[in-house]
ChimeraX commands (.cxc) that place a marker at each C-alpha (Angstrom):
marker #1 position 0.00,0.00,0.00 radius 0.5
marker #1 position 1.24,3.50,-0.86 radius 0.5
marker #1 position 1.73,5.72,2.18 radius 0.5
marker #1 position 3.00,9.07,3.41 radius 0.5
marker #1 position 4.19,9.97,6.89 radius 0.5
marker #1 position 2.80,13.03,8.62 radius 0.5
marker #1 position 3.48,14.91,11.83 radius 0.5
marker #1 position 1.45,17.60,13.57 radius 0.5
marker #1 position 2.78,20.37,15.80 radius 0.5
marker #1 position 1.41,22.45,18.64 radius 0.5
marker #1 position -2.32,22.63,19.28 radius 0.5
marker #1 position -3.12,20.39,16.31 radius 0.5
marker #1 position -2.13,17.44,18.48 radius 0.5
marker #1 position -5.19,18.13,20.63 radius 0.5
marker #1 position -7.36,17.37,17.62 radius 0.5
marker #1 position -6.08,13.84,16.99 radius 0.5
marker #1 position -6.84,10.93,19.35 radius 0.5
marker #1 position -3.43,9.27,19.63 radius 0.5
marker #1 position 0.21,9.19,18.49 radius 0.5
marker #1 position 0.61,12.83,19.44 radius 0.5
marker #1 position 3.92,14.52,18.59 radius 0.5
marker #1 position 4.88,11.47,16.53 radius 0.5
marker #1 position 5.12,10.56,12.87 radius 0.5
marker #1 position 1.93,8.90,11.59 radius 0.5
marker #1 position 1.76,6.59,8.60 radius 0.5
marker #1 position -1.23,7.36,6.39 radius 0.5
marker #1 position -2.51,5.49,3.32 radius 0.5
marker #1 position -2.29,7.38,0.04 radius 0.5
marker #1 position -5.05,6.38,-2.34 radius 0.5
marker #1 position -5.03,7.95,-5.82 radius 0.5
marker #1 position -4.17,11.66,-5.88 radius 0.5
marker #1 position -4.73,13.16,-2.46 radius 0.5
marker #1 position -3.83,16.67,-1.41 radius 0.5
marker #1 position -2.34,17.67,1.93 radius 0.5
marker #1 position -5.76,19.08,2.83 radius 0.5
marker #1 position -7.53,15.78,2.04 radius 0.5
marker #1 position -5.13,13.70,4.12 radius 0.5
marker #1 position -5.27,16.10,7.08 radius 0.5
marker #1 position -9.08,16.19,7.05 radius 0.5
marker #1 position -9.23,12.38,6.88 radius 0.5
marker #1 position -7.48,12.44,10.27 radius 0.5
marker #1 position -10.16,14.71,11.73 radius 0.5
marker #1 position -8.54,18.14,11.43 radius 0.5
marker #1 position -10.46,20.83,9.45 radius 0.5
marker #1 position -8.57,22.54,6.63 radius 0.5
marker #1 position -9.10,25.94,8.32 radius 0.5
marker #1 position -6.69,24.79,11.07 radius 0.5
marker #1 position -3.79,24.19,8.67 radius 0.5
marker #1 position -0.98,26.72,8.86 radius 0.5
marker #1 position 2.51,26.22,7.42 radius 0.5
marker #1 position 3.04,22.96,5.51 radius 0.5
marker #1 position 6.40,21.31,4.85 radius 0.5
marker #1 position 6.87,18.35,2.52 radius 0.5
marker #1 position 10.33,16.80,2.78 radius 0.5
marker #1 position 11.45,20.03,4.41 radius 0.5
marker #1 position 10.12,22.42,1.75 radius 0.5
marker #1 position 7.14,24.73,2.10 radius 0.5
marker #1 position 4.06,23.89,0.01 radius 0.5
marker #1 position 0.38,24.77,-0.26 radius 0.5
marker #1 position -2.23,22.59,1.49 radius 0.5
marker #1 position -3.76,21.97,-1.96 radius 0.5
marker #1 position -0.58,20.30,-3.20 radius 0.5
marker #1 position -1.00,16.60,-4.11 radius 0.5
marker #1 position 1.19,14.17,-2.19 radius 0.5
marker #1 position 3.47,11.45,-3.55 radius 0.5
marker #1 position 4.17,8.06,-1.93 radius 0.5
marker #1 position 6.93,8.13,0.66 radius 0.5
marker #1 position 6.87,11.86,1.30 radius 0.5
marker #1 position 7.20,13.26,4.84 radius 0.5
marker #1 position 4.67,15.96,5.71 radius 0.5
marker #1 position 4.84,18.41,8.61 radius 0.5
marker #1 position 1.76,20.44,9.55 radius 0.5
marker #1 position 1.92,23.52,11.78 radius 0.5
marker #1 position -1.16,25.14,13.35 radius 0.5
marker #1 position -2.73,28.22,11.82 radius 0.5
marker #1 position -3.71,29.59,15.21 radius 0.5
marker #1 position -2.04,30.43,18.51 radius 0.5
marker #1 position -2.74,28.10,21.42 radius 0.5
marker #1 position -3.83,29.98,24.55 radius 0.5
marker #1 position -2.04,27.45,26.75 radius 0.5
marker #1 position 1.21,26.99,24.87 radius 0.5
marker #1 position 2.35,29.61,22.38 radius 0.5
marker #1 position 4.36,28.05,19.56 radius 0.5
marker #1 position 7.03,30.46,18.33 radius 0.5
marker #1 position 6.70,31.55,14.73 radius 0.5
marker #1 position 2.93,31.00,14.50 radius 0.5
marker #1 position 1.18,33.99,12.97 radius 0.5
marker #1 position -2.63,33.75,12.88 radius 0.5
marker #1 position -4.06,33.93,9.34 radius 0.5
marker #1 position -5.72,37.11,8.18 radius 0.5
marker #1 position -9.44,36.50,8.59 radius 0.5
marker #1 position -12.46,38.81,8.96 radius 0.5
marker #1 position -13.03,40.08,12.50 radius 0.5
marker #1 position -16.76,39.72,12.15 radius 0.5
marker #1 position -18.19,36.36,13.05 radius 0.5
marker #1 position -20.97,33.84,12.75 radius 0.5
marker #1 position -21.30,31.27,15.55 radius 0.5
marker #1 position -22.90,27.84,15.67 radius 0.5
marker #1 position -25.62,26.65,18.04 radius 0.5
marker #1 position -23.14,25.60,20.76 radius 0.5
marker #1 position -21.72,29.09,21.32 radius 0.5
marker #1 position -24.66,31.25,22.41 radius 0.5
marker #1 position -22.98,32.58,25.56 radius 0.5
marker #1 position -19.79,33.43,23.65 radius 0.5
marker #1 position -21.94,35.33,21.14 radius 0.5
marker #1 position -23.41,37.41,23.97 radius 0.5
marker #1 position -19.95,38.35,25.27 radius 0.5
marker #1 position -18.61,39.20,21.82 radius 0.5
marker #1 position -21.60,41.46,21.20 radius 0.5
marker #1 position -21.15,43.08,24.62 radius 0.5
marker #1 position -17.61,43.97,23.49 radius 0.5
marker #1 position -19.03,45.57,20.35 radius 0.5
marker #1 position -17.92,42.85,17.92 radius 0.5
marker #1 position -20.13,42.09,14.91 radius 0.5
marker #1 position -21.44,38.61,15.76 radius 0.5
marker #1 position -24.25,36.66,14.11 radius 0.5
marker #1 position -25.87,33.87,16.12 radius 0.5
marker #1 position -29.19,32.09,15.94 radius 0.5
marker #1 position -29.94,28.74,17.57 radius 0.5
marker #1 position -31.91,27.76,14.46 radius 0.5
marker #1 position -28.94,28.06,12.07 radius 0.5
marker #1 position -28.15,24.85,10.17 radius 0.5
marker #1 position -24.56,24.08,9.09 radius 0.5
marker #1 position -25.34,24.81,5.44 radius 0.5
marker #1 position -26.80,28.21,6.34 radius 0.5
marker #1 position -23.80,29.12,8.51 radius 0.5
marker #1 position -21.41,28.24,5.68 radius 0.5
marker #1 position -23.50,30.19,3.17 radius 0.5
marker #1 position -23.71,33.33,5.33 radius 0.5
marker #1 position -19.99,33.14,6.09 radius 0.5
marker #1 position -19.14,33.11,2.40 radius 0.5
marker #1 position -21.72,35.73,1.38 radius 0.5
marker #1 position -20.93,38.21,4.16 radius 0.5
marker #1 position -17.22,37.41,4.50 radius 0.5
marker #1 position -17.54,36.27,8.12 radius 0.5
marker #1 position -15.31,33.96,10.13 radius 0.5
marker #1 position -17.08,30.89,11.47 radius 0.5
marker #1 position -16.53,30.14,15.17 radius 0.5
marker #1 position -17.61,26.63,16.07 radius 0.5
marker #1 position -17.02,23.55,18.24 radius 0.5
marker #1 position -18.16,21.35,15.33 radius 0.5
marker #1 position -15.34,20.18,13.05 radius 0.5
marker #1 position -17.84,19.10,10.42 radius 0.5
marker #1 position -18.82,22.67,9.53 radius 0.5
marker #1 position -15.19,23.64,8.92 radius 0.5
marker #1 position -14.61,20.63,6.66 radius 0.5
marker #1 position -17.20,21.83,4.16 radius 0.5
marker #1 position -15.54,22.69,0.84 radius 0.5
marker #1 position -17.14,26.12,0.59 radius 0.5
marker #1 position -15.82,27.27,3.98 radius 0.5
marker #1 position -12.89,29.68,3.66 radius 0.5
marker #1 position -12.66,31.38,7.07 radius 0.5
marker #1 position -13.18,29.48,10.29 radius 0.5
marker #1 position -11.76,28.65,13.70 radius 0.5
marker #1 position -12.41,25.60,15.87 radius 0.5
marker #1 position -13.03,26.71,19.46 radius 0.5
marker #1 position -11.11,24.40,21.81 radius 0.5
marker #1 position -12.42,25.19,25.27 radius 0.5
marker #1 position -15.87,24.58,26.75 radius 0.5
marker #1 position -15.46,27.55,29.14 radius 0.5
marker #1 position -16.82,30.85,27.86 radius 0.5
marker #1 position -14.06,33.17,29.09 radius 0.5
marker #1 position -11.35,30.91,27.68 radius 0.5
marker #1 position -13.26,30.76,24.40 radius 0.5
marker #1 position -13.29,34.55,24.40 radius 0.5
marker #1 position -9.55,34.57,25.00 radius 0.5
marker #1 position -9.03,32.19,22.07 radius 0.5
marker #1 position -10.87,34.59,19.79 radius 0.5
marker #1 position -8.98,37.66,20.98 radius 0.5
marker #1 position -5.47,36.24,20.64 radius 0.5
marker #1 position -6.14,34.87,17.15 radius 0.5
marker #1 position -8.09,37.83,15.76 radius 0.5
marker #1 position -7.65,41.59,16.26 radius 0.5
marker #1 position -11.22,42.74,16.95 radius 0.5
marker #1 position -11.91,46.39,17.73 radius 0.5
marker #1 position -13.53,46.71,21.15 radius 0.5
marker #1 position -16.46,49.09,21.65 radius 0.5
marker #1 position -18.02,47.95,24.92 radius 0.5
marker #1 position -21.84,47.96,25.03 radius 0.5
marker #1 position -22.30,49.34,21.55 radius 0.5
marker #1 position -24.28,46.33,20.27 radius 0.5
marker #1 position -27.45,44.57,21.33 radius 0.5
marker #1 position -26.65,41.29,23.08 radius 0.5
marker #1 position -29.89,39.77,21.79 radius 0.5
marker #1 position -29.72,40.51,18.07 radius 0.5
marker #1 position -26.35,42.19,17.26 radius 0.5
marker #1 position -28.00,45.49,16.28 radius 0.5
marker #1 position -26.34,48.80,17.11 radius 0.5
marker #1 position -27.39,50.61,20.30 radius 0.5
marker #1 position -28.40,54.28,20.18 radius 0.5
marker #1 position -29.07,56.67,23.02 radius 0.5
marker #1 position -32.76,57.31,23.67 radius 0.5
marker #1 position -34.45,59.85,25.94 radius 0.5
marker #1 position -36.20,58.60,29.05 radius 0.5
marker #1 position -39.35,60.51,28.11 radius 0.5
marker #1 position -39.61,58.64,24.81 radius 0.5
marker #1 position -39.65,55.20,26.44 radius 0.5
marker #1 position -41.14,56.06,29.83 radius 0.5
marker #1 position -44.32,54.10,29.13 radius 0.5
marker #1 position -42.30,50.86,28.63 radius 0.5
marker #1 position -40.35,51.02,31.90 radius 0.5
marker #1 position -41.09,49.15,35.13 radius 0.5
marker #1 position -41.73,51.44,38.15 radius 0.5
marker #1 position -38.35,50.84,39.86 radius 0.5
marker #1 position -36.43,51.33,36.60 radius 0.5
marker #1 position -38.39,54.52,35.95 radius 0.5
marker #1 position -37.55,55.86,39.40 radius 0.5
marker #1 position -33.84,55.01,39.65 radius 0.5
marker #1 position -32.36,55.28,36.13 radius 0.5
marker #1 position -32.10,58.12,33.64 radius 0.5
marker #1 position -29.67,56.96,30.94 radius 0.5
marker #1 position -31.10,54.56,28.35 radius 0.5
marker #1 position -30.16,52.94,25.05 radius 0.5
marker #1 position -32.31,51.22,22.45 radius 0.5
marker #1 position -31.39,48.63,19.83 radius 0.5
marker #1 position -31.82,50.04,16.34 radius 0.5
marker #1 position -32.96,46.61,15.13 radius 0.5
marker #1 position -35.08,44.84,17.75 radius 0.5
marker #1 position -35.77,47.92,19.95 radius 0.5
marker #1 position -34.69,46.23,23.19 radius 0.5
marker #1 position -34.08,48.84,25.90 radius 0.5
marker #1 position -30.85,48.85,27.94 radius 0.5
marker #1 position -29.78,50.78,31.05 radius 0.5
marker #1 position -26.90,50.64,33.51 radius 0.5
marker #1 position -28.54,48.50,36.16 radius 0.5
marker #1 position -27.26,45.56,38.19 radius 0.5
marker #1 position -26.90,43.26,35.17 radius 0.5
marker #1 position -24.91,45.90,33.29 radius 0.5
marker #1 position -22.61,46.40,36.29 radius 0.5
marker #1 position -21.92,42.66,36.64 radius 0.5
marker #1 position -21.24,42.27,32.93 radius 0.5
marker #1 position -19.03,45.37,32.89 radius 0.5
marker #1 position -16.89,44.02,35.76 radius 0.5
marker #1 position -16.55,40.70,33.95 radius 0.5
marker #1 position -15.45,42.42,30.73 radius 0.5
marker #1 position -12.99,44.71,32.52 radius 0.5
marker #1 position -11.41,41.70,34.24 radius 0.5
marker #1 position -11.18,39.83,30.95 radius 0.5
marker #1 position -9.54,42.73,29.08 radius 0.5
marker #1 position -7.09,43.31,31.95 radius 0.5
marker #1 position -6.13,39.61,32.06 radius 0.5
marker #1 position -5.73,39.61,28.28 radius 0.5
marker #1 position -3.23,42.47,28.45 radius 0.5
marker #1 position -1.21,40.56,31.06 radius 0.5
marker #1 position -1.25,37.46,28.85 radius 0.5
marker #1 position 0.09,39.45,25.90 radius 0.5
marker #1 position 3.05,40.60,28.01 radius 0.5
marker #1 position 4.17,37.01,28.74 radius 0.5
marker link #1:1,2 radius 0.2
marker link #1:2,3 radius 0.2
marker link #1:3,4 radius 0.2
marker link #1:4,5 radius 0.2
marker link #1:5,6 radius 0.2
marker link #1:6,7 radius 0.2
marker link #1:7,8 radius 0.2
marker link #1:8,9 radius 0.2
marker link #1:9,10 radius 0.2
marker link #1:10,11 radius 0.2
marker link #1:11,12 radius 0.2
marker link #1:12,13 radius 0.2
marker link #1:13,14 radius 0.2
marker link #1:14,15 radius 0.2
marker link #1:15,16 radius 0.2
marker link #1:16,17 radius 0.2
marker link #1:17,18 radius 0.2
marker link #1:18,19 radius 0.2
marker link #1:19,20 radius 0.2
marker link #1:20,21 radius 0.2
marker link #1:21,22 radius 0.2
marker link #1:22,23 radius 0.2
marker link #1:23,24 radius 0.2
marker link #1:24,25 radius 0.2
marker link #1:25,26 radius 0.2
marker link #1:26,27 radius 0.2
marker link #1:27,28 radius 0.2
marker link #1:28,29 radius 0.2
marker link #1:29,30 radius 0.2
marker link #1:30,31 radius 0.2
marker link #1:31,32 radius 0.2
marker link #1:32,33 radius 0.2
marker link #1:33,34 radius 0.2
marker link #1:34,35 radius 0.2
marker link #1:35,36 radius 0.2
marker link #1:36,37 radius 0.2
marker link #1:37,38 radius 0.2
marker link #1:38,39 radius 0.2
marker link #1:39,40 radius 0.2
marker link #1:40,41 radius 0.2
marker link #1:41,42 radius 0.2
marker link #1:42,43 radius 0.2
marker link #1:43,44 radius 0.2
marker link #1:44,45 radius 0.2
marker link #1:45,46 radius 0.2
marker link #1:46,47 radius 0.2
marker link #1:47,48 radius 0.2
marker link #1:48,49 radius 0.2
marker link #1:49,50 radius 0.2
marker link #1:50,51 radius 0.2
marker link #1:51,52 radius 0.2
marker link #1:52,53 radius 0.2
marker link #1:53,54 radius 0.2
marker link #1:54,55 radius 0.2
marker link #1:55,56 radius 0.2
marker link #1:56,57 radius 0.2
marker link #1:57,58 radius 0.2
marker link #1:58,59 radius 0.2
marker link #1:59,60 radius 0.2
marker link #1:60,61 radius 0.2
marker link #1:61,62 radius 0.2
marker link #1:62,63 radius 0.2
marker link #1:63,64 radius 0.2
marker link #1:64,65 radius 0.2
marker link #1:65,66 radius 0.2
marker link #1:66,67 radius 0.2
marker link #1:67,68 radius 0.2
marker link #1:68,69 radius 0.2
marker link #1:69,70 radius 0.2
marker link #1:70,71 radius 0.2
marker link #1:71,72 radius 0.2
marker link #1:72,73 radius 0.2
marker link #1:73,74 radius 0.2
marker link #1:74,75 radius 0.2
marker link #1:75,76 radius 0.2
marker link #1:76,77 radius 0.2
marker link #1:77,78 radius 0.2
marker link #1:78,79 radius 0.2
marker link #1:79,80 radius 0.2
marker link #1:80,81 radius 0.2
marker link #1:81,82 radius 0.2
marker link #1:82,83 radius 0.2
marker link #1:83,84 radius 0.2
marker link #1:84,85 radius 0.2
marker link #1:85,86 radius 0.2
marker link #1:86,87 radius 0.2
marker link #1:87,88 radius 0.2
marker link #1:88,89 radius 0.2
marker link #1:89,90 radius 0.2
marker link #1:90,91 radius 0.2
marker link #1:91,92 radius 0.2
marker link #1:92,93 radius 0.2
marker link #1:93,94 radius 0.2
marker link #1:94,95 radius 0.2
marker link #1:95,96 radius 0.2
marker link #1:96,97 radius 0.2
marker link #1:97,98 radius 0.2
marker link #1:98,99 radius 0.2
marker link #1:99,100 radius 0.2
marker link #1:100,101 radius 0.2
marker link #1:101,102 radius 0.2
marker link #1:102,103 radius 0.2
marker link #1:103,104 radius 0.2
marker link #1:104,105 radius 0.2
marker link #1:105,106 radius 0.2
marker link #1:106,107 radius 0.2
marker link #1:107,108 radius 0.2
marker link #1:108,109 radius 0.2
marker link #1:109,110 radius 0.2
marker link #1:110,111 radius 0.2
marker link #1:111,112 radius 0.2
marker link #1:112,113 radius 0.2
marker link #1:113,114 radius 0.2
marker link #1:114,115 radius 0.2
marker link #1:115,116 radius 0.2
marker link #1:116,117 radius 0.2
marker link #1:117,118 radius 0.2
marker link #1:118,119 radius 0.2
marker link #1:119,120 radius 0.2
marker link #1:120,121 radius 0.2
marker link #1:121,122 radius 0.2
marker link #1:122,123 radius 0.2
marker link #1:123,124 radius 0.2
marker link #1:124,125 radius 0.2
marker link #1:125,126 radius 0.2
marker link #1:126,127 radius 0.2
marker link #1:127,128 radius 0.2
marker link #1:128,129 radius 0.2
marker link #1:129,130 radius 0.2
marker link #1:130,131 radius 0.2
marker link #1:131,132 radius 0.2
marker link #1:132,133 radius 0.2
marker link #1:133,134 radius 0.2
marker link #1:134,135 radius 0.2
marker link #1:135,136 radius 0.2
marker link #1:136,137 radius 0.2
marker link #1:137,138 radius 0.2
marker link #1:138,139 radius 0.2
marker link #1:139,140 radius 0.2
marker link #1:140,141 radius 0.2
marker link #1:141,142 radius 0.2
marker link #1:142,143 radius 0.2
marker link #1:143,144 radius 0.2
marker link #1:144,145 radius 0.2
marker link #1:145,146 radius 0.2
marker link #1:146,147 radius 0.2
marker link #1:147,148 radius 0.2
marker link #1:148,149 radius 0.2
marker link #1:149,150 radius 0.2
marker link #1:150,151 radius 0.2
marker link #1:151,152 radius 0.2
marker link #1:152,153 radius 0.2
marker link #1:153,154 radius 0.2
marker link #1:154,155 radius 0.2
marker link #1:155,156 radius 0.2
marker link #1:156,157 radius 0.2
marker link #1:157,158 radius 0.2
marker link #1:158,159 radius 0.2
marker link #1:159,160 radius 0.2
marker link #1:160,161 radius 0.2
marker link #1:161,162 radius 0.2
marker link #1:162,163 radius 0.2
marker link #1:163,164 radius 0.2
marker link #1:164,165 radius 0.2
marker link #1:165,166 radius 0.2
marker link #1:166,167 radius 0.2
marker link #1:167,168 radius 0.2
marker link #1:168,169 radius 0.2
marker link #1:169,170 radius 0.2
marker link #1:170,171 radius 0.2
marker link #1:171,172 radius 0.2
marker link #1:172,173 radius 0.2
marker link #1:173,174 radius 0.2
marker link #1:174,175 radius 0.2
marker link #1:175,176 radius 0.2
marker link #1:176,177 radius 0.2
marker link #1:177,178 radius 0.2
marker link #1:178,179 radius 0.2
marker link #1:179,180 radius 0.2
marker link #1:180,181 radius 0.2
marker link #1:181,182 radius 0.2
marker link #1:182,183 radius 0.2
marker link #1:183,184 radius 0.2
marker link #1:184,185 radius 0.2
marker link #1:185,186 radius 0.2
marker link #1:186,187 radius 0.2
marker link #1:187,188 radius 0.2
marker link #1:188,189 radius 0.2
marker link #1:189,190 radius 0.2
marker link #1:190,191 radius 0.2
marker link #1:191,192 radius 0.2
marker link #1:192,193 radius 0.2
marker link #1:193,194 radius 0.2
marker link #1:194,195 radius 0.2
marker link #1:195,196 radius 0.2
marker link #1:196,197 radius 0.2
marker link #1:197,198 radius 0.2
marker link #1:198,199 radius 0.2
marker link #1:199,200 radius 0.2
marker link #1:200,201 radius 0.2
marker link #1:201,202 radius 0.2
marker link #1:202,203 radius 0.2
marker link #1:203,204 radius 0.2
marker link #1:204,205 radius 0.2
marker link #1:205,206 radius 0.2
marker link #1:206,207 radius 0.2
marker link #1:207,208 radius 0.2
marker link #1:208,209 radius 0.2
marker link #1:209,210 radius 0.2
marker link #1:210,211 radius 0.2
marker link #1:211,212 radius 0.2
marker link #1:212,213 radius 0.2
marker link #1:213,214 radius 0.2
marker link #1:214,215 radius 0.2
marker link #1:215,216 radius 0.2
marker link #1:216,217 radius 0.2
marker link #1:217,218 radius 0.2
marker link #1:218,219 radius 0.2
marker link #1:219,220 radius 0.2
marker link #1:220,221 radius 0.2
marker link #1:221,222 radius 0.2
marker link #1:222,223 radius 0.2
marker link #1:223,224 radius 0.2
marker link #1:224,225 radius 0.2
marker link #1:225,226 radius 0.2
marker link #1:226,227 radius 0.2
marker link #1:227,228 radius 0.2
marker link #1:228,229 radius 0.2
marker link #1:229,230 radius 0.2
marker link #1:230,231 radius 0.2
marker link #1:231,232 radius 0.2
marker link #1:232,233 radius 0.2
marker link #1:233,234 radius 0.2
marker link #1:234,235 radius 0.2
marker link #1:235,236 radius 0.2
marker link #1:236,237 radius 0.2
marker link #1:237,238 radius 0.2
marker link #1:238,239 radius 0.2
marker link #1:239,240 radius 0.2
marker link #1:240,241 radius 0.2
marker link #1:241,242 radius 0.2
marker link #1:242,243 radius 0.2
marker link #1:243,244 radius 0.2
marker link #1:244,245 radius 0.2
marker link #1:245,246 radius 0.2
marker link #1:246,247 radius 0.2
marker link #1:247,248 radius 0.2
view
């Protein structure tokens, strides 16, 4: 049987079940590209960074020949172990998230980052919107990122929201504008006078708050109450910790 040997580096080893940090022998049937072989091992093509074949740099679309030795480096920086020389690919800093990342979507929107999310999205729809609107897919589902039409995507590693947020921020350079977007629908928030919305407010809110914002899309009303204060403290802590991480 014709074969190639392949080795993964850095965070890519977390995406394969065994033989980590070792050379793997893979069957080579017909003409198979680097991308095809890597995806057959469970790693989406969006995770492929630098590729070396017998020591020389090649594209992931390059077809492999029997006996060749392939080295695959990650496209993204690992939050736990930074691999020197890894530069995240240039991808859009506006996102579309899959059904598993609703809480992450809320935090990204709270930081003012253009983030589409709907629990009813199917994989095909996510891929289509990503391509049409030039959005980066954030997902915990490898299957979405293996779709041929997907160009920009990142596989979220952690199950913890704040670590997921950190993954996004160290691999993409989003512009932060805290509390400029609606956390429900992603619409932009605009200042609105208390008098204009007085009839919609609960008695305690009407009595204790004077500064209000309204979503330009879904018209949800926001004010700086207890929920805002808790979220703001969480975001301030996250941004402070992120700056410390960048210094290490």
